[in-house]
C-alpha positions as CSV (number, residue, x, y, z in Angstrom):
1,X,-87.0,-228.1,65.9
2,X,-87.3,-226.9,69.4
3,X,-87.3,-229.3,72.4
4,X,-90.4,-227.4,73.9
5,X,-92.3,-228.1,70.6
6,X,-91.4,-231.9,70.7
7,X,-92.4,-232.1,74.4
8,X,-95.7,-230.5,73.8
9,X,-96.3,-232.8,70.8
10,X,-95.8,-235.8,73.0
11,X,-98.0,-234.4,75.8
12,X,-100.6,-233.7,73.0
13,X,-100.6,-237.5,72.1
14,X,-101.0,-238.5,75.7
15,X,-104.1,-236.3,76.0
16,X,-102.4,-233.7,78.2
17,X,-102.4,-230.7,76.0
18,X,-104.0,-229.2,72.9
19,X,-102.4,-229.8,69.5
20,X,-99.3,-227.6,69.2
21,X,-99.8,-224.6,67.0
22,X,-96.5,-225.5,65.0
23,X,-98.1,-229.0,64.3
24,X,-99.8,-227.6,61.2
25,X,-96.6,-228.6,59.2
26,X,-94.7,-231.0,61.6
27,X,-93.0,-232.9,58.7
28,X,-91.4,-229.6,57.5
29,X,-90.0,-228.8,60.9
30,X,-88.7,-232.4,61.4
31,X,-87.1,-232.3,57.9
32,X,-85.4,-229.0,58.6
33,X,-84.0,-230.2,61.9
34,X,-82.6,-233.5,60.2
35,X,-81.1,-231.6,57.3
36,X,-79.4,-229.1,59.7
37,X,-77.9,-232.1,61.5
38,X,-76.9,-233.7,58.2
39,X,-75.2,-230.6,56.9
40,X,-73.9,-229.1,60.1
41,X,-70.2,-228.0,59.1
42,X,-69.2,-227.8,62.9
43,X,-69.3,-231.6,63.2
44,X,-65.7,-232.9,63.1
45,X,-65.1,-235.7,60.4
46,X,-64.0,-238.0,63.2
47,X,-67.4,-237.7,65.0
48,X,-69.2,-238.2,61.6
49,X,-67.3,-241.5,61.1
50,X,-67.9,-242.6,64.6
51,X,-71.7,-242.0,64.4
52,X,-71.9,-243.0,60.6
53,X,-74.8,-245.3,61.2
54,X,-76.8,-242.6,63.0
55,X,-76.1,-240.1,60.2
56,X,-77.3,-242.7,57.7
57,X,-80.5,-243.0,59.6
58,X,-81.0,-239.2,59.1
59,X,-81.3,-239.7,55.4
60,X,-83.5,-242.7,55.8
61,X,-85.9,-240.7,58.1
62,X,-85.9,-237.9,55.5
63,X,-87.0,-240.3,52.8
64,X,-89.6,-241.8,55.2
65,X,-91.1,-238.4,55.9
66,X,-91.2,-237.7,52.1
67,X,-93.1,-241.1,51.5
68,X,-95.4,-240.3,54.4
69,X,-94.8,-243.8,55.9
70,X,-95.9,-244.8,59.4
71,X,-94.1,-247.5,61.1
72,X,-95.9,-249.6,63.9
73,X,-93.9,-252.0,66.2
74,X,-95.7,-254.9,68.0
75,X,-94.4,-255.7,71.5
76,X,-95.6,-258.4,73.9
77,X,-94.9,-261.6,75.7
78,X,-94.3,-264.9,73.9
79,X,-97.6,-266.4,72.8
80,X,-99.8,-263.4,73.3
81,X,-100.4,-263.5,69.6
82,X,-98.2,-260.6,68.2
83,X,-97.6,-262.3,64.9
84,X,-101.2,-263.5,64.5
85,X,-102.3,-259.9,65.2
86,X,-99.9,-258.6,62.5
87,X,-101.3,-261.1,60.0
88,X,-104.9,-260.3,60.9
89,X,-104.3,-256.6,60.4
90,X,-102.5,-257.3,57.0
91,X,-105.0,-259.8,55.9
92,X,-102.3,-262.2,55.0
93,X,-99.9,-264.7,56.6
94,X,-97.0,-262.4,56.4
95,X,-95.5,-263.1,59.8
96,X,-94.5,-266.5,61.1
97,X,-96.8,-267.9,63.8
98,X,-96.6,-271.2,65.7
99,X,-97.1,-272.9,69.1
100,X,-93.4,-272.9,70.1
101,X,-92.1,-270.1,72.1
102,X,-89.8,-267.8,70.4
103,X,-91.1,-268.2,66.9
104,X,-90.1,-264.6,66.3
105,X,-86.4,-264.2,66.9
106,X,-85.8,-260.8,65.5
107,X,-87.6,-257.7,64.5
108,X,-89.6,-258.2,61.2
109,X,-91.1,-255.6,59.0
110,X,-94.0,-255.8,56.6
111,X,-95.8,-253.2,54.5
112,X,-99.4,-252.7,55.1
113,X,-100.7,-251.9,51.5
114,X,-104.2,-251.0,52.6
115,X,-103.1,-247.9,54.4
116,X,-103.0,-244.7,52.3
117,X,-100.0,-243.1,50.7
118,X,-96.9,-245.2,50.9
119,X,-98.4,-247.3,53.6
120,X,-98.4,-248.2,57.3
121,X,-95.6,-250.7,58.1
122,X,-95.9,-253.4,60.8
123,X,-92.7,-254.5,62.8
124,X,-93.0,-257.9,64.7
125,X,-90.6,-258.4,67.5
126,X,-89.5,-261.3,69.8
127,X,-91.4,-262.0,73.1
128,X,-90.3,-259.7,75.8
129,X,-90.2,-262.5,78.4
130,X,-87.5,-264.4,76.6
131,X,-85.1,-261.5,77.2
132,X,-83.5,-260.3,80.3
133,X,-84.0,-256.8,81.5
134,X,-81.0,-255.3,79.8
135,X,-81.7,-257.1,76.5
136,X,-85.5,-256.2,76.7
137,X,-84.6,-252.5,77.2
138,X,-82.0,-252.6,74.4
139,X,-84.6,-254.1,72.0
140,X,-87.3,-251.6,73.0
141,X,-85.1,-248.6,72.3
142,X,-83.7,-250.1,69.0
143,X,-87.0,-250.9,67.6
144,X,-88.5,-247.6,68.9
145,X,-85.9,-246.0,66.8
146,X,-87.5,-247.1,63.6
147,X,-91.1,-246.9,64.8
148,X,-93.7,-244.1,65.2
149,X,-96.2,-245.9,67.0
150,X,-96.0,-249.1,69.4
151,X,-98.8,-251.7,69.9
152,X,-98.2,-253.5,73.2
153,X,-100.1,-256.7,73.1
154,X,-101.3,-258.7,76.2
155,X,-103.8,-261.6,76.6
156,X,-104.9,-261.0,80.2
157,X,-104.1,-258.9,83.3
158,X,-100.6,-257.6,83.1
159,X,-97.7,-259.4,84.8
160,X,-94.9,-257.4,86.5
161,X,-92.6,-258.0,83.6
162,X,-95.2,-256.7,81.2
163,X,-95.6,-253.6,83.4
164,X,-92.0,-253.1,83.5
165,X,-91.7,-253.5,79.6
166,X,-94.6,-250.9,79.1
167,X,-92.8,-248.4,81.3
168,X,-89.6,-249.0,79.4
169,X,-91.4,-248.4,76.1
170,X,-93.0,-245.3,77.5
171,X,-89.6,-243.9,78.2
172,X,-88.8,-244.2,74.4
173,X,-91.5,-241.4,74.1
174,X,-93.2,-243.2,71.4
175,X,-97.1,-243.2,71.4
176,X,-98.5,-246.4,72.7
177,X,-101.6,-248.5,72.1
178,X,-102.3,-251.2,74.7
179,X,-104.0,-254.1,72.9
180,X,-105.9,-257.0,74.7
181,X,-105.7,-259.9,72.3
182,X,-107.6,-263.2,72.6
183,X,-110.6,-261.2,74.0
184,X,-112.9,-264.1,72.7
185,X,-111.9,-266.0,75.8
186,X,-113.9,-263.6,78.0
187,X,-117.5,-262.8,78.1
188,X,-118.6,-259.2,77.8
189,X,-118.6,-258.4,81.5
190,X,-115.2,-260.1,82.0
191,X,-113.8,-258.2,79.1
192,X,-114.9,-254.8,80.4
193,X,-113.5,-255.5,83.8
194,X,-110.1,-256.6,82.3
195,X,-110.0,-253.5,80.0
196,X,-110.6,-251.2,83.2
197,X,-107.8,-253.2,85.0
198,X,-105.4,-252.7,82.0
199,X,-106.3,-248.9,82.0
200,X,-105.3,-248.7,85.7
201,X,-102.1,-250.3,84.9
202,X,-101.3,-248.0,82.0
203,X,-102.4,-244.8,83.7
204,X,-100.0,-242.1,82.8
205,X,-98.4,-244.2,80.0
206,X,-101.2,-244.8,77.6
207,X,-104.4,-242.7,77.1
208,X,-107.6,-244.5,78.4
209,X,-109.2,-244.6,74.9
210,X,-105.9,-246.3,73.5
211,X,-106.6,-249.4,75.4
212,X,-108.5,-251.7,72.9
213,X,-109.6,-255.3,72.7
214,X,-109.4,-257.7,69.7
215,X,-109.2,-261.4,68.7
216,X,-106.5,-261.9,66.1
217,X,-107.0,-265.7,65.9
218,X,-110.3,-266.6,67.8
219,X,-110.9,-270.2,68.8
220,X,-113.2,-271.9,66.5
221,X,-116.9,-272.4,67.5
222,X,-117.8,-275.9,68.6
223,X,-121.1,-276.8,66.9
224,X,-123.2,-279.9,67.8
225,X,-125.1,-281.3,64.8
226,X,-127.9,-283.8,65.1
227,X,-128.8,-286.0,62.1
228,X,-132.2,-287.4,61.3
229,X,-131.6,-290.5,63.5
230,X,-130.8,-288.3,66.5
231,X,-127.1,-288.9,66.3
232,X,-124.9,-286.1,67.6
233,X,-121.8,-284.9,65.8
234,X,-119.4,-282.2,67.0
235,X,-118.0,-279.8,64.3
236,X,-115.6,-276.9,64.6
237,X,-116.4,-273.7,62.6
238,X,-113.5,-271.4,62.2
239,X,-114.2,-267.6,63.1
240,X,-112.8,-264.6,61.4
241,X,-110.4,-262.4,63.2
242,X,-112.0,-259.6,65.3
243,X,-109.6,-256.7,64.7
244,X,-112.0,-254.2,63.2
245,X,-111.8,-251.7,66.0
246,X,-108.0,-251.8,66.1
247,X,-107.8,-251.7,62.2
248,X,-110.0,-248.5,62.1
249,X,-108.0,-247.0,64.9
250,X,-104.7,-247.6,63.2
251,X,-105.9,-246.4,59.8
252,X,-107.5,-243.4,61.2
253,X,-104.1,-242.5,63.1
254,X,-102.3,-243.1,59.8
255,X,-104.6,-240.7,57.9
256,X,-105.1,-238.0,60.5
257,X,-101.9,-238.1,62.6
258,X,-99.4,-240.1,60.5
259,X,-97.4,-237.1,59.5
260,X,-97.3,-235.7,63.0
261,X,-96.2,-239.0,64.6
262,X,-93.5,-239.4,61.9
263,X,-92.3,-235.9,62.6
264,X,-92.4,-236.6,66.4
265,X,-90.3,-239.7,65.7
266,X,-87.9,-237.9,63.6
267,X,-87.6,-235.0,66.0
268,X,-86.9,-237.2,68.9
269,X,-84.2,-238.9,66.8
270,X,-82.8,-235.6,65.8
271,X,-82.7,-234.4,69.5
272,X,-80.9,-237.6,70.6
273,X,-78.4,-237.4,67.9
274,X,-77.7,-233.8,68.6
275,X,-77.0,-234.8,72.2
276,X,-74.6,-237.5,70.9
277,X,-72.8,-235.3,68.6
278,X,-72.5,-232.6,71.3
279,X,-71.1,-235.1,73.8
280,X,-68.6,-236.5,71.4
281,X,-67.5,-233.1,70.1
282,X,-66.9,-232.2,73.8
283,X,-65.0,-235.3,74.3
284,X,-62.9,-234.7,71.2
285,X,-62.3,-231.1,72.3
286,X,-61.4,-232.1,75.8
287,X,-58.8,-234.6,74.4
288,X,-57.3,-232.0,72.1
289,X,-57.3,-229.5,75.1
290,X,-55.5,-232.1,77.2
291,X,-52.8,-232.5,74.8
292,X,-52.4,-228.8,74.1
293,X,-52.3,-228.0,77.8
294,X,-49.6,-230.6,78.3
295,X,-47.6,-229.3,75.5
296,X,-47.6,-225.7,77.0
297,X,-47.0,-227.1,80.5
298,X,-43.8,-228.7,79.3
299,X,-42.8,-225.8,77.2
300,X,-43.2,-223.4,80.1
301,X,-41.5,-225.7,82.5
302,X,-38.5,-226.1,80.4
303,X,-38.3,-222.4,79.4
304,X,-38.4,-221.3,83.1
305,X,-35.9,-223.9,84.1
306,X,-33.4,-222.8,81.4
307,X,-33.7,-219.1,81.8
308,X,-31.4,-217.9,84.6
309,X,-32.9,-214.2,84.7
310,X,-35.9,-213.9,87.1
311,X,-37.8,-211.1,85.2
312,X,-37.2,-212.7,81.8
313,X,-38.3,-216.2,83.1
314,X,-41.5,-214.6,84.4
315,X,-42.2,-212.7,81.1
316,X,-41.6,-216.0,79.1
317,X,-44.1,-217.8,81.4
318,X,-46.7,-215.0,80.8
319,X,-46.3,-215.2,76.9
320,X,-46.7,-218.9,77.0
321,X,-49.8,-218.7,79.1
322,X,-51.3,-216.2,76.7
323,X,-50.5,-218.5,73.8
324,X,-52.1,-221.4,75.6
325,X,-55.3,-219.6,76.3
326,X,-55.6,-218.3,72.8
327,X,-55.0,-221.9,71.5
328,X,-57.8,-223.2,73.8
329,X,-60.1,-220.6,72.5
330,X,-59.6,-221.9,69.0
331,X,-60.1,-225.6,70.1
332,X,-63.5,-224.7,71.7
333,X,-64.5,-222.6,68.7
334,X,-64.5,-219.5,70.8
335,X,-61.6,-217.3,69.6
336,X,-60.2,-214.8,72.2
337,X,-58.7,-211.4,71.4
338,X,-55.5,-210.4,73.0
339,X,-57.3,-208.1,75.4
340,X,-59.7,-210.9,76.4
341,X,-56.8,-213.2,76.8
342,X,-54.9,-210.8,79.1
343,X,-58.0,-210.1,81.2
344,X,-58.6,-213.9,81.5
345,X,-55.0,-214.6,82.6
346,X,-55.0,-211.7,85.2
347,X,-58.2,-213.0,86.7
348,X,-57.1,-216.7,86.9
349,X,-53.6,-215.7,88.2
350,X,-55.0,-213.3,90.8
351,X,-57.0,-216.2,92.3
352,X,-54.2,-218.6,92.0
353,X,-51.6,-216.3,93.8
354,X,-54.2,-215.8,96.6
355,X,-54.4,-219.5,97.0
356,X,-50.7,-220.5,96.4
357,X,-48.8,-217.4,97.8
358,X,-46.3,-219.5,99.6
359,X,-45.4,-221.5,96.5
360,X,-44.8,-218.4,94.4
361,X,-42.5,-217.1,97.3
362,X,-40.4,-220.2,96.8
363,X,-40.5,-219.7,93.1
364,X,-39.1,-216.1,93.4
365,X,-36.4,-217.2,95.9
366,X,-35.4,-220.0,93.4
367,X,-35.0,-217.3,90.6
368,X,-33.0,-215.2,92.8
369,X,-30.7,-218.2,93.7
370,X,-30.1,-219.0,90.0
371,X,-28.5,-215.6,89.4
372,X,-26.8,-215.2,92.8
373,X,-25.1,-218.6,92.5
374,X,-24.0,-217.7,88.9
375,X,-25.2,-221.1,87.8
376,X,-23.9,-223.2,90.6
377,X,-27.4,-224.0,91.9
378,X,-29.2,-224.0,88.6
379,X,-29.3,-227.8,88.3
380,X,-30.7,-228.0,91.9
381,X,-33.3,-225.3,91.4
382,X,-34.3,-225.4,87.8
383,X,-36.3,-228.6,88.0
384,X,-38.3,-227.4,91.0
385,X,-38.8,-224.0,89.5
386,X,-39.9,-225.4,86.2
387,X,-42.3,-227.7,87.9
388,X,-43.9,-225.0,89.6
389,X,-44.4,-223.2,86.3
390,X,-45.8,-226.4,84.8
391,X,-48.3,-226.6,87.6
392,X,-49.3,-222.9,87.3
393,X,-49.9,-223.4,83.5
394,X,-52.0,-226.5,84.3
395,X,-54.2,-224.5,86.5
396,X,-54.4,-221.6,84.0
397,X,-55.3,-224.0,81.2
398,X,-57.8,-225.9,83.2
399,X,-59.5,-222.7,84.5
400,X,-59.6,-221.2,81.0
401,X,-61.0,-224.5,79.6
402,X,-63.8,-224.3,82.2
403,X,-64.5,-220.7,81.3
404,X,-64.7,-221.6,77.5
405,X,-66.9,-224.7,78.0
406,X,-69.3,-222.4,79.8
407,X,-69.4,-220.1,76.8
408,X,-66.9,-217.5,78.1
409,X,-68.5,-217.4,81.5
410,X,-67.6,-218.2,85.0
411,X,-71.2,-219.1,85.9
412,X,-72.8,-218.4,89.1
413,X,-69.8,-219.4,91.2
414,X,-67.3,-217.0,89.8
415,X,-63.6,-217.3,89.0
416,X,-62.5,-217.7,92.7
417,X,-64.6,-220.8,93.1
418,X,-63.7,-222.3,89.7
419,X,-59.9,-222.0,90.6
420,X,-60.4,-223.3,94.0
421,X,-62.2,-226.4,92.7
422,X,-59.5,-226.9,90.1
423,X,-56.8,-226.7,92.7
424,X,-58.6,-229.0,95.0
425,X,-59.1,-231.6,92.3
426,X,-55.4,-231.7,91.3
427,X,-52.8,-233.8,93.1
428,X,-50.3,-231.1,93.4
429,X,-47.4,-233.2,94.8
430,X,-47.8,-235.9,92.1
431,X,-48.0,-233.3,89.3
432,X,-44.9,-231.4,90.6
433,X,-42.9,-234.7,91.0
434,X,-43.9,-235.8,87.4
435,X,-43.2,-232.4,85.9
436,X,-39.8,-232.1,87.6
437,X,-38.8,-235.5,86.4
438,X,-40.0,-234.8,82.8
439,X,-38.2,-231.4,82.8
440,X,-35.0,-232.7,84.0
441,X,-35.1,-235.6,81.5
442,X,-35.6,-232.9,78.7
443,X,-32.7,-230.8,80.1
444,X,-30.4,-233.9,80.2
445,X,-31.3,-234.9,76.7
446,X,-30.6,-231.4,75.3
447,X,-27.2,-231.2,77.0
448,X,-26.0,-234.6,76.0
């Protein structure tokens, strides 16, 4: 499923576009996207284990799509009547209600058996004003993960915290309905002015026709009865919930758009999981590449330090650089031929020599000293020469890695800028010092 299709589907819900052409079978596209993620052979086992809960959600979403379920989450401040609204829509006291703040402490789900197919499921949530900003955002995104549609319930003009929460929910890209509950407290004119005000607050987040009024638990009517003797007696008469407009809207959405919304939810989840998987794979590959580069740096540094023949040590260095680049190609899933490897090394080294000419001059002098002194200065020069070889291989490895990460491309900046950036980012003196110490330690241990 393409991201463009998902974006157009989200814009369609908000009233900005026509229904996407591909929406004729949205659940098929969503199912295909989920199965591709589930069966992707390129995802390492370590990443699957780390994201096991997310991969388990894929199967749950596939099952949900097959059952044609629509999940609706109910958000709002404490005491705006979220649970009462859920009960009124369900027609039964499925959700706990009460006068105490915080009656609902966690997300609670109930099946709405009246809805067609496998049903519309309502999810009640804690009051948003009992949570700090970070916890509120976390709850919003967690519940949105299992929801296709969100009811945001208010009981008057919106507070700043409610506006912030509505904006947070909008970032989850779930379709929203803004519901004015306890509408029985206002007369008709007041209610219309309040709805207009709510539409202003929700502009760009909720379509104007998705701002609705209802009364989940209207206050009882107070009736005054007069008996035959003229005595007055007050009596309360309970009133039925007034949620017909909201109920009809939800059932119509379920019947007409339920599969599309479920597909949108599944597609958004698949897109986010794909991004997570891609990031983790990149991190895993980077960790492996770091170890590979270090191994070749050490091997090249020791090989150059041990070899007393200038031409031979340079040839050994070139062979190890070639092996490194080919190894990195396998790590990043982009194998390189010998010709590609040779061209890549020539390109990198040409830029490196241009930047570091003075260092390579010292390298060649040190090589000559190793032969001229017949070994007398080898101990003095080997560590330094090997450290330079280590540093060169580090630059070659990092540049090759950048090339591979970009899909065998230097990008718009070209190889010169890439190598310049790498050299600028590396602390050369620290690397040379660490490399020299490591190489000399290896040489001492091998001669002991």
